[in-house]
N, C-alpha and C positions, 0 to 999 in steps of 0.2 A: 862652711855651709851657712847660707843666709837664712835667718829665722823668719818665719811667716808671721806677719802681724794679723791682728783680728780683722782689720779691714781687707787684707789680702784673702783671708779665709772666706769671708762672705762673698767676695768678688768671684772667687774660684767656684764656690758652691753655686752661685747664680748661673755661672757659665755651664757647669755640668747639668744643672736642672734644665736649662734652656735646650741644651743639646739632646737631653733625654726626651723632652716634649717634641722636638722636631723629628727625632727618630720614630717616635710613637705615631705621629701624624703621617709620616711617610709610609710606615707599615700599614696603616689603615687605608691609605690611598692605593698602595699596591694590592692589598687584599680586595678592595672594592673593584679595582680594574680587572683583577683575575676573575672575579665573580661575573662581571658583564661579558668578559670574553667567553666564559663557559656557557653563559646564557645565550650568546649569539650563536655558538656552535649547536646548541640544542634546538633553537628556533631561528633558522636562517631566514632572512628576508631578501626579497628581490630588490636590487638596486635600481631597476628600471621602472619608470613611472608608467602606469596603465595608459594605454593609448585612448584618446578621447575622439570619438567620431563627431567632428564638428558639425558636419552637415546634418547628421541625425539629431544632435542636441538642439541645433537651431530650429529644425522642423518641429520637434516636440514643444519647444518654448513658443514658437509661433502659433502652434495649435492651441496652447494654453491661453495666450493673450487674446487670440481671436474668440475663443469661447467665453472668456471673461468680458470682453467687449460686447459680445452679443447679449449676454445676460444683463449687462448694465443698460444697454439700449432698450431692452425689453422692460426692465423695471422703470426706466425713465418714461417710457410711453404710457405706463400705467399710473404715472404720477407719484411713484414711490419716493422720488427725490424732493418732493415739495416739503418745505418747512414754513408753515404759516407764520410762525413767530419771527423768523428771520426777515420775511417780506412785509411784515405788518408795520414796520417803522419803530418798533420798541427800542432797538439798539440798547444803550446803557442808560436810558432815561429812567430815573428812579420813580417818578410819579406813574408813568405808564406801566413800568414793571410791577409796581406795587398793586395797581389795579388788577393785573393779570394774576398775581400771586393770591390776592384776596379771593379771586374767583375760584382758584383751585382749592383753597382752604374752606370754602363755603359748602356745607353739606347739602344745601338746597339748590346749588348751581346746576346748570344744564349739562355738566359733564357726567352727571348720574353716578359718581363714585362715592357719594355720601361723604362721611367724615373719615374715610380710609386714609387719605393723605395727612390730615391733621393728626390723626391718631398715631400714624407711624412717626411723625416728627416728634410728638410728645414722648413716645416710647424710646426714641433714639437719643433725644437731646434734652428733655425737660424732666429730670428725675423727681422733681418736687410736685409734679402735676399728675393726678390720677386720671387715666384715660376713661375710667368709669363715668366721669362727669359728662362725657359726650353721649353716653347712653341714657342719662337720667332725664333728658329732655332736649328740645331743640335749642340751637344756639344761633345767634345772628352774627354776621360779618359785615363790617363797614370800613371802607377805605377812606382815607382823608377825613378821619373822624374828629369831631370836637366834643370830647367826652362831657365837658362841663360848660359847653357853649362859650368857650373863651378862645378867641382866634390865635393867640400866641401859643396855645398848647394843643396844637394840631397833632393827632396821632395818625401814623401811616395806616395801620390796620388795627381795628378794635374787634375783638371776639368776646361776646358776652352772652350769658344765660343766667338762669337762677342759681347755678352752682359753679360757674366758671367766669373768670374775667381775665382777659389777656390783651396786652398792648404789644404791638410789633413796631419796632423802629427799623426801617429798611434802608440800607446803604449799599451803594455799588462803588462809586468813586469818591463821593463826598466824605470828609472825615467827620468824626463824632464832635458835635458842638460842646463848647465849655459848659460843664455841669448839666448837660442835656439829659443824660440818663437819670441823674439825681432828681431833676425836675419831674421827669416822667414817672419815676418811682413814687414821688410824693403825690402826683396826680392819680396814680393807680390806687394808692391807699385812700385818697379822698373819694374817688368814685366807688370804691368798694364799701365805704361807710355809707354812702348815699343809697346804695342798693339795699342796705339793711338786711343782708343775708350772709350767711357764713360760706362764702364762695371761695373756691381755690383761685389763686392769682398767679400771674406770670408776666414779667416784662422781658420780651424777646428782642435781642439786638442782633439783627441779621446783617452780616457784612462779609467782606472778603477776607482771605487768609491774612493779607498784609495789615488789615485794620483791626483784626480780632484781638481782644484783650481779655484778661481774666478778671471777671467782675465779682467783687465780694459782697455787693449789696444783696440782701435777702430777696428771693423770688426773681432775680435777674439772671438771664441766661444769654451767653454769647453763642451764636450759631453761625456757621459759615455757609455761603452759597453751595460750596462743595458738599457740606454735610446735608443740606436740605436736598440737593440733587440725589445724593445716595439714598436718602429716605424715600424719595419719590420713585427711584428705580426699584427699590424693594417692593413697592406696591405694584409697579409695572410688571414685574416678573410673574405675578399671580393673576393677571388679567387675561381674559380670552384673546387670542390673536386677531379675531375678526371684530373686536370691539373698536369702534371709531375713537372713543375716549383713550384707548390704549395708544393709538397712533398719534393722537395729539399730545399726549403725555410724553411719549418717546421723543417727539420733535421738540417739546419744551425742554426736556432734560438735555438734549443736544444743544439747544440754544443757550442755556445758562452755564454750560460746561466751562466757560472761560471767565465767569464772574468771580 
């Protein structure tokens, strides 16, 4: 009789354990197969696919497309497909788009929405700015501003009042310049000291998702065009449907959706 070595013992033990696992898995498979067989007997299903009436389906689809086409033509003749921002030549020009944005943010502008848009942007994206500053007195909006009359320090949008000072740097395709925001931040502090009032301050860097960065400088906020659009749409939802400014704002939100 040949004696089993320790190595032979562990080899045999591994074989028996492997066979046991295989038998257990097979038993589970057999049990699961039996379960589905019984389930199929309780709930028999037809193996034949339901017949589709191609002619009837085509007629229904044609009726749907015809109705949709009729509605579109009706809306088109009413001028509902007009987008004044797309045909105005703004395109992705930063100077022109800055002028339009400053108009929307101006409470005294002819859109007659007051400070609703600026207030919503502050609530959504500028946690360090109190929206009550907008109610404490009128504010002014100036595009292509020279806050200290120095040409090299031109600000895209300046918003100021006795209690609020905001600089907006607007970017679409152009990258952020070297030390640009740091220079603007210093300019913001200087202008605030010249005002000689305890005003709330903010430097807003408006740009695309690809260009957005996390800024750690105090009072500096990175805002994307998509975030701005979302804030504008929030205001849009609460405007009367027959308001002309609502139509213009909706067209504008559609225009900037790819910024």
